[in-house]
C-alpha positions as CSV (number, residue, x, y, z in Angstrom):
1,X,235.8,78.0,116.6
2,X,236.3,74.1,116.8
3,X,238.1,72.8,119.2
4,X,241.6,71.2,117.8
5,X,241.1,68.1,120.0
6,X,238.0,67.8,118.7
7,X,239.5,67.2,115.0
8,X,240.4,64.2,113.3
9,X,243.6,62.6,113.4
10,X,245.5,60.2,111.0
11,X,245.4,56.7,112.1
12,X,249.2,56.0,112.9
13,X,252.1,58.3,113.6
14,X,256.1,58.5,113.2
15,X,258.9,60.2,114.5
16,X,260.1,63.3,112.1
17,X,263.2,63.0,114.2
18,X,262.9,66.9,114.6
19,X,261.6,68.1,118.0
20,X,259.9,71.3,116.5
21,X,257.9,69.2,113.7
22,X,257.7,65.8,116.8
23,X,255.5,63.4,115.8
24,X,254.0,63.2,111.7
25,X,251.7,60.7,109.7
26,X,253.6,57.4,109.1
27,X,252.5,57.9,105.5
28,X,254.3,61.5,105.0
29,X,257.8,61.7,104.2
30,X,260.5,63.6,105.5
31,X,262.9,65.3,103.3
32,X,266.1,67.8,103.4
33,X,265.5,71.5,102.5
34,X,268.1,71.2,99.7
35,X,266.2,68.4,97.7
36,X,263.1,70.0,97.9
37,X,264.5,73.8,96.8
38,X,267.6,75.4,95.6
39,X,268.8,78.8,95.8
40,X,268.1,80.9,92.9
41,X,271.2,82.8,91.5
42,X,271.8,86.2,91.7
43,X,269.5,88.4,88.9
44,X,269.7,91.8,88.3
45,X,266.3,93.6,87.3
46,X,266.5,96.9,87.2
47,X,262.9,97.6,85.6
48,X,260.9,96.1,89.1
49,X,260.4,97.9,91.8
50,X,262.3,97.4,95.5
51,X,260.8,95.1,97.9
52,X,261.2,93.7,101.2
53,X,260.0,91.2,103.8
54,X,257.1,92.3,106.1
55,X,255.4,90.5,108.3
56,X,255.7,87.1,106.4
57,X,254.5,88.9,102.8
58,X,256.7,90.2,100.1
59,X,255.5,94.2,99.8
60,X,256.8,97.0,97.6
61,X,259.2,99.6,99.1
62,X,259.6,103.3,98.1
63,X,261.7,103.4,94.8
64,X,262.7,107.1,95.5
65,X,264.5,106.0,98.7
66,X,266.7,103.5,97.1
67,X,269.5,104.9,95.5
68,X,270.4,103.5,91.7
69,X,273.8,102.0,92.9
70,X,272.0,100.2,96.0
71,X,269.3,99.2,93.5
72,X,271.7,98.1,91.0
73,X,273.2,95.3,94.0
74,X,269.5,93.9,94.2
75,X,268.6,90.9,93.3
76,X,264.6,89.6,91.6
77,X,262.3,87.7,93.7
78,X,259.3,86.7,91.1
79,X,255.7,85.8,92.1
80,X,256.1,81.9,92.9
81,X,259.1,81.9,94.7
82,X,260.1,82.0,98.6
83,X,262.1,85.0,100.2
84,X,264.1,84.5,103.2
85,X,265.5,87.5,105.4
86,X,268.3,86.0,107.0
87,X,270.3,89.0,108.4
88,X,270.3,89.6,111.9
89,X,268.1,87.0,113.4
90,X,268.5,88.3,117.1
91,X,267.7,91.9,116.0
92,X,264.1,90.6,115.2
93,X,262.2,87.3,116.9
94,X,259.3,88.3,116.3
95,X,258.0,89.1,112.4
96,X,258.0,86.4,110.2
97,X,260.8,86.4,107.9
98,X,259.9,83.9,105.4
99,X,257.3,84.6,102.6
100,X,255.8,83.4,99.5
101,X,256.1,86.2,97.2
102,X,252.9,87.6,95.1
103,X,254.8,90.1,93.6
104,X,257.7,90.7,91.4
105,X,260.5,92.9,92.9
106,X,264.0,93.1,93.5
107,X,265.1,93.1,97.2
108,X,268.7,93.1,99.2
109,X,271.3,90.7,97.6
110,X,271.4,90.0,101.1
111,X,268.2,87.9,100.8
112,X,268.1,84.4,99.9
113,X,265.8,83.5,97.0
114,X,264.3,79.6,97.0
115,X,262.7,78.2,94.3
116,X,261.4,74.4,94.5
117,X,263.3,71.3,92.6
118,X,260.1,69.3,92.5
119,X,256.2,69.4,92.6
120,X,254.9,71.0,95.6
121,X,251.9,73.1,96.7
122,X,253.5,76.6,97.5
123,X,250.4,77.5,99.4
124,X,251.0,75.0,101.6
125,X,255.3,75.4,102.2
126,X,254.4,79.1,102.5
127,X,252.0,78.1,105.9
128,X,254.8,75.7,107.0
129,X,257.3,78.2,106.5
130,X,255.8,80.5,109.0
131,X,256.1,77.3,111.7
132,X,260.0,76.7,109.9
133,X,261.0,80.4,110.7
134,X,259.7,80.5,114.3
135,X,260.5,77.4,115.6
136,X,263.7,76.4,113.7
137,X,265.0,79.0,111.7
138,X,265.9,82.0,114.2
139,X,268.1,79.5,116.6
140,X,270.6,79.1,113.5
141,X,273.0,81.6,112.5
142,X,276.5,83.0,113.6
143,X,278.6,85.9,114.7
144,X,277.0,89.3,116.2
145,X,274.6,89.8,114.0
146,X,273.1,86.6,113.7
147,X,273.2,86.1,110.3
148,X,272.6,82.8,107.9
149,X,273.0,81.7,104.1
150,X,271.9,79.0,102.1
151,X,274.0,76.3,103.3
152,X,272.9,76.7,107.4
153,X,269.4,75.8,106.3
154,X,270.2,73.3,103.0
155,X,270.2,70.3,105.5
156,X,267.1,71.1,107.3
157,X,264.3,68.7,107.4
158,X,261.2,69.4,106.3
159,X,257.6,67.3,106.4
160,X,256.8,66.5,103.1
161,X,253.3,65.3,102.2
162,X,251.7,63.8,99.2
163,X,250.9,66.9,97.1
164,X,247.3,66.0,97.3
165,X,247.0,66.3,101.3
166,X,249.6,69.9,100.8
167,X,246.7,71.1,98.6
168,X,244.1,70.3,100.9
169,X,246.1,71.4,104.2
170,X,246.2,74.9,102.3
171,X,242.9,75.1,100.7
172,X,241.4,74.1,104.6
173,X,244.2,76.7,106.1
174,X,243.1,79.4,103.3
175,X,239.3,79.2,104.6
176,X,240.1,78.4,108.5
177,X,242.2,81.5,109.0
178,X,240.2,83.2,106.7
179,X,237.3,83.1,109.2
180,X,239.8,83.6,112.0
181,X,241.2,87.2,110.5
182,X,237.3,87.9,109.9
183,X,236.2,87.5,113.3
184,X,239.6,89.3,114.1
185,X,239.2,92.4,112.2
186,X,235.1,92.4,113.8
187,X,237.0,93.0,117.2
188,X,238.9,95.2,116.1
189,X,236.3,97.6,114.7
190,X,234.5,97.0,118.2
191,X,237.1,98.5,119.5
192,X,237.6,101.2,117.6
193,X,234.0,102.0,118.3
194,X,234.0,101.5,121.8
195,X,237.5,104.3,122.1
196,X,234.7,106.7,120.2
197,X,232.1,106.3,122.3
198,X,234.4,106.8,125.2
199,X,235.9,109.9,123.3
200,X,232.2,111.3,122.7
201,X,231.1,110.8,126.3
202,X,234.2,112.8,128.1
203,X,233.4,115.6,125.2
204,X,229.9,115.7,126.4
205,X,230.4,115.6,129.8
206,X,233.0,118.6,130.1
207,X,231.1,120.5,127.6
208,X,227.9,120.4,128.9
209,X,227.7,118.6,131.8
210,X,225.3,115.9,133.4
211,X,222.2,117.5,133.2
212,X,220.5,116.9,129.9
213,X,217.5,119.5,131.0
214,X,220.2,122.5,131.4
215,X,219.9,125.9,130.1
216,X,222.8,126.2,127.6
217,X,224.4,129.4,126.4
218,X,226.7,129.8,123.5
219,X,230.6,129.4,124.5
220,X,231.9,131.9,121.8
221,X,234.3,129.4,120.9
222,X,233.3,127.0,117.9
223,X,235.7,124.0,118.9
224,X,233.5,123.8,122.2
225,X,230.3,125.0,121.3
226,X,227.2,125.7,124.3
227,X,227.7,125.1,127.7
228,X,225.6,125.2,130.3
229,X,224.4,129.1,131.6
230,X,226.1,129.1,134.9
231,X,229.3,127.6,133.6
232,X,232.4,130.4,133.0
233,X,235.0,130.5,130.7
234,X,238.7,131.2,131.6
235,X,242.1,131.3,129.6
236,X,244.2,128.8,131.2
237,X,246.6,131.8,132.0
238,X,244.2,132.9,134.5
239,X,244.1,129.7,136.3
240,X,247.2,128.7,137.0
241,X,250.9,129.4,135.9
242,X,253.0,127.6,133.1
243,X,256.6,126.2,132.7
244,X,259.0,124.3,130.0
245,X,261.0,121.0,132.2
246,X,264.4,120.7,132.4
247,X,266.6,121.3,129.3
248,X,269.9,119.3,129.8
249,X,272.3,117.3,127.6
250,X,272.4,113.3,127.6
251,X,275.0,113.6,130.4
252,X,272.3,114.8,132.9
253,X,270.7,111.8,132.5
254,X,271.2,108.1,133.9
255,X,271.1,108.0,137.6
256,X,269.4,110.2,140.3
257,X,265.9,111.3,141.2
258,X,262.8,109.8,139.1
259,X,261.8,111.9,136.2
260,X,258.6,112.0,134.1
261,X,259.4,112.1,130.6
262,X,257.6,112.8,127.4
263,X,256.0,108.9,127.2
264,X,255.1,108.9,131.0
265,X,252.8,112.1,129.7
266,X,251.7,110.9,126.2
267,X,251.0,107.3,127.3
268,X,248.7,108.1,130.2
269,X,245.7,110.4,131.0
270,X,247.1,110.2,134.8
271,X,250.7,110.3,135.9
272,X,252.1,106.5,136.8
273,X,252.4,106.5,140.6
274,X,256.4,105.5,139.5
275,X,258.0,106.7,136.8
276,X,261.5,105.2,135.1
277,X,263.4,108.1,134.1
278,X,266.5,109.0,136.0
279,X,268.1,112.5,136.5
280,X,270.9,113.9,138.1
281,X,268.7,116.4,139.9
282,X,270.2,119.2,141.9
283,X,268.1,120.8,144.8
284,X,267.8,123.8,142.8
285,X,265.8,121.4,139.7
286,X,263.5,119.8,142.4
287,X,262.4,122.9,144.0
288,X,261.9,124.3,140.1
289,X,260.9,121.8,138.4
290,X,258.9,119.9,140.9
291,X,256.1,117.5,140.3
292,X,253.0,118.2,142.6
293,X,249.2,116.7,143.3
294,X,247.1,118.9,140.7
295,X,250.3,119.5,138.2
296,X,249.2,118.7,134.6
297,X,251.6,117.9,131.9
298,X,251.4,118.8,128.0
299,X,253.5,117.1,125.6
300,X,255.6,120.3,123.4
301,X,257.3,119.1,120.5
302,X,257.3,116.0,118.4
303,X,257.9,115.2,114.7
304,X,254.0,115.1,114.0
305,X,251.4,117.4,115.3
306,X,249.8,114.6,116.2
307,X,251.8,113.9,119.4
308,X,251.8,117.3,120.7
309,X,249.7,118.8,123.5
310,X,248.4,115.1,125.0
311,X,247.7,116.3,128.9
312,X,248.7,114.0,132.2
313,X,247.8,114.8,135.6
314,X,249.8,114.2,138.8
315,X,247.5,112.9,141.3
316,X,250.1,112.5,144.1
317,X,253.4,113.9,144.1
318,X,256.2,112.2,143.0
319,X,259.0,112.5,146.0
320,X,262.3,114.8,144.6
321,X,260.7,114.3,141.0
322,X,261.8,116.7,138.2
323,X,260.3,116.6,134.4
324,X,261.7,116.5,131.1
325,X,261.9,119.7,128.5
326,X,259.9,118.0,126.2
327,X,257.0,119.0,128.6
328,X,255.3,121.8,130.0
329,X,254.1,121.9,133.3
330,X,250.8,123.8,133.9
331,X,250.3,124.6,137.8
332,X,246.8,125.4,138.9
333,X,246.5,128.3,141.5
334,X,243.1,128.9,141.0
335,X,240.1,127.1,143.4
336,X,237.7,127.0,140.6
337,X,239.6,124.5,138.7
338,X,240.1,120.7,140.4
339,X,242.9,118.3,139.5
340,X,239.5,115.9,139.0
341,X,237.5,118.0,136.6
342,X,241.4,118.4,135.1
343,X,242.3,114.9,134.5
344,X,239.4,114.6,131.4
345,X,239.1,118.3,130.3
346,X,242.9,117.9,128.9
347,X,242.0,114.9,127.1
348,X,239.0,115.8,125.4
349,X,239.0,115.2,121.9
350,X,238.3,119.0,121.5
351,X,241.7,119.5,122.3
352,X,243.0,118.4,119.2
353,X,241.1,120.6,117.6
354,X,242.7,123.6,119.6
355,X,246.1,122.6,119.1
356,X,246.1,121.6,115.2
357,X,244.1,125.1,114.6
358,X,246.8,127.1,116.4
359,X,250.2,125.1,116.5
360,X,252.8,127.1,114.7
361,X,253.8,124.6,112.2
362,X,257.5,125.3,110.9
363,X,259.9,122.2,110.9
364,X,258.9,120.6,114.1
365,X,255.6,120.8,115.9
366,X,256.1,122.8,118.8
367,X,253.9,123.6,121.6
368,X,254.6,127.0,123.1
369,X,253.6,128.2,126.8
370,X,251.8,131.6,125.3
371,X,249.8,128.8,123.0
372,X,248.9,126.9,126.2
373,X,247.9,130.2,128.4
374,X,245.6,131.3,125.4
375,X,243.8,127.8,125.6
376,X,239.9,128.4,127.1
377,X,239.3,126.1,130.1
378,X,235.2,125.9,130.5
379,X,234.2,126.0,134.7
380,X,231.2,123.8,136.3
381,X,231.2,124.6,139.4
382,X,233.5,123.0,141.7
383,X,230.9,120.1,142.9
384,X,229.7,119.5,139.2
385,X,233.6,118.4,138.4
386,X,233.5,116.3,141.5
387,X,230.2,114.6,139.5
388,X,231.6,114.9,136.2
389,X,234.8,113.3,136.8
390,X,233.0,110.2,139.3
391,X,230.1,109.8,136.2
392,X,233.7,109.8,133.4
393,X,236.2,107.5,136.0
394,X,232.7,104.9,136.3
395,X,232.2,105.3,132.7
396,X,235.7,105.2,131.6
397,X,236.1,102.1,133.5
398,X,233.2,100.0,132.3
399,X,234.4,100.8,128.3
400,X,238.1,99.9,129.3
401,X,237.2,96.6,130.5
402,X,234.9,95.8,127.6
403,X,237.8,97.1,125.2
404,X,240.2,94.6,127.6
405,X,238.1,92.0,126.8
406,X,238.0,92.4,123.0
407,X,241.7,92.1,123.5
408,X,242.0,89.2,125.3
409,X,239.6,87.7,122.5
410,X,241.4,88.6,119.9
411,X,244.8,87.4,121.4
412,X,243.4,83.9,121.9
413,X,242.1,84.0,118.3
414,X,245.4,84.8,117.2
415,X,247.2,81.8,119.4
416,X,244.3,79.8,117.5
417,X,245.6,80.6,114.7
418,X,249.2,79.9,114.9
419,X,248.1,76.5,116.9
420,X,245.3,75.8,114.0
421,X,248.3,76.2,111.0
422,X,251.4,74.4,113.1
423,X,249.0,71.2,113.6
424,X,247.6,71.3,110.1
425,X,251.1,71.6,108.6
426,X,252.6,69.1,110.5
427,X,249.9,66.5,110.6
428,X,248.5,66.6,114.0
429,X,245.2,67.3,112.7
430,X,243.9,65.2,109.5
431,X,242.8,67.5,106.9
432,X,240.4,65.6,103.8
């Protein structure tokens, strides 16, 4: 991507009178918003689908979730009109709240609909309003919910380049942001492929080992497949004990000792050294619901099956910690299963197949202790388990580093895109 410093500049600049705009090309004008746009009168239209703003775009909503009585209060916004969500600005400082509508919908009466008074490039002002939104509009408003009206923004100062330049800038940004978005999409695809590769490597290692020439046998389980001949297969119930976590009301939490939560397990393959959750744990709790090295915690219940059965292992005990009722603790008692092998085995992709197939789905997805006890575990020799662990630690670190590099590059592209738009719409770079 071309450096903004190397891009051409205008010959002369002047002050815009607004800090968030800074200097602008000398021949550009500054106009109050109310001289370029007016607020469209509230227009009801029950024939249109409901809509809203989502990250700088006007999108359709599910009409079935909006009662007719509510829809009757909605207002029309048509293609080519600008829509502003002026509600609860202090609740959301990230999302873009101004959009050029590309569809015909009806939206909440609290929204502001703008139509132009003079000849403009709508595409240019779509880009400019994103800068205005982030740098200026979110600073406005009053009240606890920080909501604004058209009167709050009517006297805002906006840049007003000659229309030919507006069109040129919009076309330039369409091309450049398209290229940036394409580059980001490629990197996101690379991240997906790296994650898939990591999962394939883990699954192969924990079911077939590291020796590609080892003779194999049928494990007798579809979702495991073939395993080395000298490996064993045992149900989890014969390798340790399971237990649900502390079941208590909201008054139980808020102070006390470390408390392993659902999120601690769902987000990590290995429990973090420090957990944020606190509980008013009694001595009995800390004995019955302790967290020891080698304990494996499984997520137990959720609205969907997608989050069920994720596992996180504790490598070092967390002093006086207890664990939540949304978790099941598996505590190994057999020396045939190491915590190192457990870290990867219980998070292998095949686990999802087992849980999805066997889960009892009624209203909520729920993993029972009995179902978990029937989970089959393949058991290499202990020394092999350690070798597999060390191999997967090394491979995971390399793949994670590659993923992190892609993420950093994506963030830089996003920052470049934002800076490019801001520079172009305020005249910091010259677009011909």
